[in-house]
Each structure stands twice: as structure tokens, then as C-alpha cells.
ROKESE-802455 format. One record per residue: x negated, y, z negated of N, C-alpha, C, CB in turn; residue number from 1. Coordinates in nm, 3 decimals. Atoms other than C-alpha are relative to their C-alpha. Glycine has a CB too. Example, Ala and Ser with C-alpha at 12.3 -4.5 7.8 and 13.67 -1.06 7.14 Angstrom:
2
((-0.089; -0.119; 0.000); (-1.230; -0.450; -0.780); (-0.090; 0.120; 0.000); (0.099; 0.003; -0.125); 1)
((0.082; -0.119; 0.006); (-1.367; -0.106; -0.714); (0.077; 0.109; -0.073); (-0.041; 0.046; 0.142); 2)
This chain:
110
((0.100; -0.062; -0.085); (5.680; -11.999; -0.268); (-0.009; 0.151; -0.025); (0.032; -0.027; 0.147); 1)
((0.002; -0.143; 0.027); (5.783; -11.640; -0.341); (-0.073; 0.032; -0.129); (0.142; 0.055; -0.006); 2)
((0.068; -0.024; 0.127); (5.661; -11.670; -0.698); (-0.151; -0.004; 0.017); (0.044; -0.103; -0.104); 3)
((0.144; 0.009; -0.025); (5.318; -11.774; -0.574); (-0.049; 0.127; 0.069); (-0.033; -0.125; 0.085); 4)
((0.038; -0.122; -0.070); (5.307; -11.477; -0.338); (-0.005; 0.119; -0.095); (0.097; 0.029; 0.115); 5)
((-0.002; -0.110; 0.098); (5.402; -11.235; -0.618); (-0.120; -0.009; -0.094); (0.130; -0.002; -0.080); 6)
((0.114; 0.018; 0.090); (5.134; -11.381; -0.844); (-0.129; 0.041; 0.071); (-0.009; -0.146; -0.048); 7)
((0.120; -0.035; -0.077); (4.870; -11.347; -0.572); (-0.009; 0.152; 0.016); (0.001; -0.069; 0.139); 8)
((0.001; -0.145; -0.018); (4.971; -10.984; -0.506); (-0.030; 0.074; -0.129); (0.132; 0.046; 0.057); 9)
((0.028; -0.063; 0.129); (4.955; -10.902; -0.876); (-0.147; -0.018; -0.038); (0.091; -0.058; -0.109); 10)
((0.137; 0.028; 0.039); (4.618; -11.068; -0.931); (-0.103; 0.063; 0.092); (-0.021; -0.147; -0.005); 11)
((0.094; -0.056; -0.098); (4.452; -10.935; -0.614); (0.063; 0.122; 0.065); (-0.037; -0.106; 0.107); 12)
((-0.058; -0.121; -0.057); (4.528; -10.572; -0.535); (-0.017; 0.005; 0.151); (-0.064; 0.124; -0.064); 13)
((0.002; -0.013; -0.146); (4.596; -10.477; -0.174); (-0.135; 0.045; 0.051); (0.108; 0.098; 0.046); 14)
((0.129; -0.051; -0.047); (4.266; -10.294; -0.150); (-0.103; -0.110; 0.014); (-0.051; 0.106; -0.094); 15)
((0.095; 0.111; -0.012); (4.083; -10.624; -0.199); (0.014; -0.069; 0.134); (0.021; -0.100; -0.113); 16)
((-0.024; 0.065; -0.128); (4.238; -10.753; 0.123); (-0.045; 0.084; 0.118); (0.146; -0.034; 0.015); 17)
((0.032; -0.085; -0.114); (4.151; -10.454; 0.338); (-0.136; 0.067; -0.013); (0.107; 0.106; 0.017); 18)
((0.139; -0.045; 0.011); (3.787; -10.395; 0.231); (-0.011; 0.152; -0.015); (-0.079; -0.045; 0.122); 19)
((0.011; -0.143; 0.026); (3.815; -10.049; 0.080); (-0.088; 0.025; -0.122); (0.139; 0.063; -0.021); 20)
((0.078; -0.043; 0.115); (3.595; -9.861; -0.162); (0.054; 0.134; -0.046); (-0.152; 0.010; 0.035); 21)
((-0.043; -0.127; 0.057); (3.707; -9.585; -0.395); (-0.123; 0.085; -0.028); (0.084; -0.021; -0.130); 22)
((0.108; -0.092; 0.033); (3.483; -9.283; -0.415); (0.011; 0.035; -0.149); (0.006; 0.130; 0.088); 23)
((-0.015; -0.057; 0.134); (3.402; -9.139; -0.755); (0.093; 0.122; 0.009); (-0.140; 0.040; -0.061); 24)
((-0.078; -0.124; -0.001); (3.637; -8.857; -0.855); (-0.098; 0.114; 0.026); (0.079; 0.021; -0.136); 25)
((0.096; -0.101; -0.044); (3.474; -8.562; -0.685); (0.072; 0.113; 0.072); (-0.105; -0.063; 0.091); 26)
((-0.051; -0.112; -0.079); (3.526; -8.226; -0.519); (-0.053; -0.013; 0.143); (-0.041; 0.137; -0.062); 27)
((0.043; 0.000; -0.140); (3.500; -8.177; -0.144); (-0.114; 0.100; 0.015); (0.119; 0.034; 0.096); 28)
((0.116; -0.086; -0.023); (3.159; -8.039; -0.051); (0.014; 0.073; 0.133); (-0.130; -0.083; -0.001); 29)
((-0.018; -0.063; -0.132); (3.232; -7.978; 0.318); (0.089; -0.087; 0.087); (-0.137; 0.022; 0.068); 30)
((-0.081; 0.069; -0.099); (3.454; -8.072; 0.610); (-0.045; 0.048; 0.138); (0.154; 0.025; -0.023); 31)
((0.038; -0.034; -0.137); (3.370; -8.082; 0.982); (0.109; -0.053; 0.092); (-0.142; -0.061; 0.038); 32)
((-0.102; 0.039; -0.096); (3.629; -8.088; 1.260); (-0.057; 0.007; 0.140); (0.125; 0.091; -0.013); 33)
((0.049; 0.005; -0.138); (3.545; -8.191; 1.616); (0.116; 0.025; 0.095); (-0.068; -0.136; 0.030); 34)
((-0.109; -0.033; -0.092); (3.753; -8.040; 1.895); (0.021; -0.107; 0.105); (-0.029; 0.132; 0.068); 35)
((-0.014; 0.099; -0.106); (3.682; -8.317; 2.145); (-0.036; -0.141; -0.042); (-0.084; 0.040; 0.116); 36)
((0.044; 0.135; 0.033); (3.500; -8.609; 1.986); (0.112; -0.077; -0.069); (-0.125; 0.004; -0.090); 37)
((-0.105; 0.084; 0.058); (3.748; -8.885; 1.914); (0.138; 0.062; 0.011); (-0.031; -0.027; -0.144); 38)
((-0.130; -0.066; -0.013); (4.030; -8.653; 2.016); (0.031; 0.093; -0.115); (0.108; -0.103; 0.011); 39)
((-0.020; -0.092; 0.113); (3.981; -8.437; 1.707); (-0.036; -0.062; -0.134); (0.142; 0.046; -0.003); 40)
((0.042; 0.062; 0.126); (3.800; -8.644; 1.442); (-0.042; 0.105; -0.102); (-0.116; -0.099; 0.024); 41)
((0.038; -0.088; 0.110); (3.734; -8.487; 1.103); (-0.088; -0.079; -0.097); (0.127; 0.059; -0.073); 42)
((0.088; 0.058; 0.101); (3.448; -8.563; 0.862); (0.024; 0.070; -0.132); (-0.149; 0.010; 0.043); 43)
((-0.013; -0.056; 0.134); (3.476; -8.513; 0.488); (-0.121; -0.045; -0.082); (0.134; -0.045; -0.068); 44)
((0.114; 0.030; 0.087); (3.177; -8.492; 0.254); (0.040; 0.038; -0.142); (-0.130; 0.078; 0.046); 45)
((-0.027; -0.026; 0.140); (3.229; -8.521; -0.120); (-0.129; 0.034; -0.073); (0.069; -0.121; -0.066); 46)
((0.119; -0.025; 0.081); (2.992; -8.399; -0.389); (-0.063; -0.131; -0.045); (0.035; 0.088; -0.122); 47)
((0.047; 0.135; 0.036); (2.966; -8.768; -0.491); (0.075; -0.099; 0.088); (0.023; -0.031; -0.153); 48)
((-0.061; 0.100; -0.087); (3.034; -9.024; -0.217); (-0.010; -0.138; -0.065); (-0.066; 0.000; 0.140); 49)
((0.004; 0.136; 0.052); (3.083; -9.396; -0.272); (-0.135; -0.066; 0.018); (0.106; -0.082; 0.066); 50)
((0.127; 0.072; -0.011); (2.807; -9.656; -0.292); (-0.015; -0.066; 0.137); (-0.010; -0.106; -0.109); 51)
((0.005; 0.055; -0.136); (2.897; -9.816; 0.043); (0.021; 0.113; 0.101); (0.107; -0.111; 0.019); 52)
((-0.031; -0.115; -0.087); (3.046; -9.504; 0.205); (-0.092; 0.116; -0.039); (0.152; 0.042; -0.011); 53)
((0.099; -0.091; 0.056); (2.725; -9.317; 0.125); (-0.011; 0.133; 0.074); (-0.132; -0.065; -0.001); 54)
((0.020; -0.122; -0.075); (2.726; -9.058; 0.402); (0.121; 0.093; -0.004); (-0.033; -0.033; 0.143); 55)
((-0.120; -0.083; -0.008); (3.077; -8.929; 0.462); (0.120; -0.090; 0.024); (-0.012; 0.107; 0.111); 56)
((-0.124; 0.067; -0.036); (3.435; -9.022; 0.533); (0.051; 0.066; 0.128); (0.107; 0.007; -0.117); 57)
((-0.054; -0.059; -0.122); (3.621; -8.968; 0.858); (0.146; -0.037; 0.018); (-0.081; -0.044; 0.122); 58)
((-0.138; 0.023; -0.040); (3.975; -8.938; 0.985); (0.007; 0.010; 0.152); (0.099; 0.101; -0.068); 59)
((-0.022; -0.008; -0.144); (4.084; -9.001; 1.341); (0.130; 0.075; 0.024); (0.005; -0.143; 0.065); 60)
((-0.119; -0.079; -0.034); (4.333; -8.758; 1.493); (0.119; -0.089; 0.033); (-0.030; 0.093; 0.118); 61)
((-0.108; 0.091; -0.039); (4.534; -9.057; 1.617); (0.053; -0.084; -0.117); (-0.047; -0.091; 0.111); 62)
((-0.050; 0.073; 0.116); (4.578; -9.201; 1.264); (0.142; 0.046; -0.031); (-0.092; 0.020; -0.123); 63)
((-0.138; -0.038; 0.030); (4.949; -9.210; 1.172); (0.012; 0.099; -0.116); (0.082; -0.123; -0.032); 64)
((-0.007; -0.089; 0.116); (4.880; -9.031; 0.841); (-0.094; 0.118; 0.007); (-0.028; -0.077; -0.123); 65)
((0.099; -0.107; -0.015); (4.636; -8.775; 0.981); (0.049; 0.133; -0.057); (-0.036; 0.017; 0.146); 66)
((-0.050; -0.132; 0.044); (4.853; -8.467; 0.918); (0.018; 0.006; -0.152); (0.134; 0.031; 0.069); 67)
((-0.020; 0.002; 0.145); (4.947; -8.567; 0.562); (-0.135; -0.001; -0.073); (0.083; -0.123; -0.041); 68)
((0.132; 0.005; 0.064); (4.586; -8.654; 0.473); (-0.073; 0.132; 0.015); (-0.084; -0.112; 0.060); 69)
((0.065; -0.129; -0.019); (4.456; -8.330; 0.624); (0.059; 0.107; -0.091); (0.011; 0.045; 0.147); 70)
((-0.064; -0.097; 0.089); (4.711; -8.127; 0.428); (-0.050; -0.017; -0.143); (0.154; -0.016; 0.005); 71)
((0.050; 0.026; 0.135); (4.601; -8.295; 0.105); (-0.146; 0.040; -0.015); (0.017; -0.147; -0.036); 72)
((0.142; -0.035; 0.006); (4.231; -8.251; 0.185); (-0.020; 0.151; -0.001); (-0.075; -0.063; 0.117); 73)
((0.013; -0.146; -0.004); (4.271; -7.883; 0.273); (0.046; 0.064; -0.131); (0.079; 0.056; 0.117); 74)
((-0.050; -0.053; 0.129); (4.476; -7.816; -0.042); (-0.104; -0.025; -0.110); (0.136; -0.066; -0.038); 75)
((0.100; 0.033; 0.102); (4.215; -7.993; -0.256); (-0.127; 0.084; 0.018); (-0.035; -0.149; 0.005); 76)
((0.119; -0.079; -0.028); (3.929; -7.809; -0.086); (0.017; 0.144; -0.046); (-0.033; -0.004; 0.151); 77)
((-0.022; -0.141; 0.035); (4.079; -7.462; -0.130); (0.025; 0.021; -0.148); (0.117; 0.054; 0.078); 78)
((-0.026; -0.014; 0.143); (4.189; -7.525; -0.487); (-0.113; -0.056; -0.085); (0.130; -0.071; -0.037); 79)
((0.115; 0.060; 0.068); (3.857; -7.695; -0.573); (0.043; -0.111; -0.096); (-0.078; 0.107; -0.075); 80)
((-0.050; 0.112; 0.081); (4.051; -7.993; -0.708); (-0.089; -0.123; 0.016); (0.146; -0.035; 0.040); 81)
((0.071; 0.127; -0.005); (3.892; -8.325; -0.789); (0.090; -0.102; 0.069); (-0.040; -0.049; -0.143); 82)
((-0.077; 0.101; -0.074); (4.001; -8.602; -0.552); (-0.073; -0.134; -0.003); (0.024; 0.046; 0.146); 83)
((0.061; 0.131; -0.023); (3.932; -8.966; -0.480); (0.041; -0.043; 0.140); (0.044; -0.107; -0.109); 84)
((-0.028; 0.051; -0.133); (3.904; -9.107; -0.129); (-0.028; -0.150; 0.001); (-0.086; 0.074; 0.108); 85)
((0.021; 0.143; -0.023); (3.947; -9.474; -0.051); (-0.035; -0.015; 0.147); (0.128; -0.087; -0.039); 86)
((0.044; 0.015; -0.137); (3.755; -9.566; 0.262); (-0.013; -0.146; 0.040); (-0.132; 0.070; 0.021); 87)
((0.020; 0.135; -0.055); (3.760; -9.877; 0.480); (-0.149; -0.020; 0.020); (0.080; -0.020; 0.135); 88)
((0.144; 0.023; -0.011); (3.408; -10.014; 0.440); (-0.035; -0.078; 0.127); (-0.050; -0.076; -0.121); 89)
((0.026; 0.079; -0.121); (3.446; -10.232; 0.750); (0.033; 0.077; 0.127); (0.080; -0.129; -0.004); 90)
((-0.032; -0.082; -0.116); (3.540; -9.942; 0.982); (-0.090; 0.123; 0.001); (0.150; 0.041; 0.000); 91)
((0.096; -0.110; -0.008); (3.237; -9.723; 1.050); (0.035; 0.093; 0.114); (-0.143; -0.054; 0.016); 92)
((-0.024; -0.101; -0.102); (3.256; -9.403; 1.251); (-0.101; -0.016; 0.112); (-0.007; 0.142; -0.060); 93)
((0.087; 0.018; -0.116); (3.115; -9.439; 1.602); (-0.083; 0.124; 0.031); (0.082; -0.039; 0.122); 94)
((0.068; -0.126; -0.030); (2.998; -9.076; 1.603); (-0.133; 0.018; -0.069); (0.088; 0.112; -0.035); 95)
((0.126; -0.013; 0.071); (2.695; -9.143; 1.382); (-0.057; -0.137; -0.033); (0.018; 0.083; -0.128); 96)
((0.062; 0.126; 0.043); (2.448; -9.411; 1.283); (0.009; -0.015; -0.151); (-0.147; -0.005; 0.044); 97)
((-0.018; 0.008; 0.144); (2.514; -9.327; 0.916); (0.124; -0.080; -0.037); (0.009; 0.140; -0.059); 98)
((-0.114; 0.079; 0.045); (2.770; -9.509; 0.704); (0.115; 0.093; -0.039); (-0.040; -0.091; -0.120); 99)
((-0.118; -0.084; 0.020); (3.086; -9.302; 0.743); (0.120; -0.095; -0.002); (0.014; 0.111; 0.114); 100)
((-0.114; 0.091; 0.012); (3.397; -9.488; 0.622); (0.130; 0.067; 0.044); (0.012; -0.050; -0.144); 101)
((-0.131; -0.047; -0.046); (3.743; -9.451; 0.774); (0.092; 0.019; -0.121); (0.062; -0.102; 0.101); 102)
((-0.087; -0.032; 0.113); (3.981; -9.283; 0.528); (0.124; -0.089; 0.002); (0.040; 0.149; 0.002); 103)
((-0.119; 0.081; 0.022); (4.247; -9.518; 0.396); (0.101; 0.076; -0.085); (-0.037; -0.134; -0.067); 104)
((-0.090; -0.069; 0.094); (4.388; -9.302; 0.117); (-0.071; 0.121; -0.060); (0.047; -0.096; -0.112); 105)
((0.048; -0.118; 0.072); (4.343; -8.956; -0.034); (0.091; 0.017; -0.121); (-0.001; 0.130; 0.092); 106)
((-0.084; -0.015; 0.120); (4.457; -8.908; -0.392); (-0.063; 0.101; -0.096); (0.019; -0.136; -0.072); 107)
((0.044; -0.091; 0.105); (4.435; -8.642; -0.660); (0.115; 0.029; -0.094); (-0.056; 0.130; 0.060); 108)
((-0.102; -0.038; 0.096); (4.616; -8.515; -0.963); (0.029; -0.104; -0.107); (0.123; 0.032; 0.071); 109)
((-0.021; 0.099; 0.108); (4.580; -8.815; -1.192); (-0.130; -0.028; -0.071); (0.059; -0.132; 0.055); 110)
């Protein structure tokens, strides 16, 4: 049974199970922080967003990885580094009618 599980995990990456989309490698165009909405939600706009996450990406202040993701986003923004954001396509932001995806992962440097 374990061998079958390992094979499934190798053939189908984790992102396939949690409905995520990777943005194109891009620089951050802008960021917006809300003092009250959502308890401190943050929007991130890339120069090139994904095909499903066409508008923006968002982080919730209550996300366990909020501080780490914000540190990476701020560092990338100030250094004008190219990043990639993976967004949950099935978790839209309630603060807009546009398609803002919930940030799953922020990565850069590869």
C-alpha cells in the first residue's frame, strides 16, 4: 500500500490536489495593505499575473505563513527581483468581484 501511495505522490504533484496555479515569473507591480478589512489583508499585483488568477493575489493576516510570505514579498519588491506566486484558484478573495487568488506559496531565486 505504501508503494502505491509513493507512486501516486510522484506522478501527481501536491499542487494538483490543492487547485493551485503558478504565476509567470514576474516582478511585483504593486502591493496594497488593508488596516481593517479581513484583519489586515494584503493584495499583491504582479507585472504578469496567472491565467486564472488574472487580477491579483491576496494574503490573509490570519494565515500561518503570513509573516514569512510578507517578508519575502517585501524583499522581492524592494530588490526588484523576479518571483513566482502559486495561488489557490478555488479560494477567491471576498473583498472584490475580481479573481484574486489566495497565496499558497511565494518563491524566487531559481
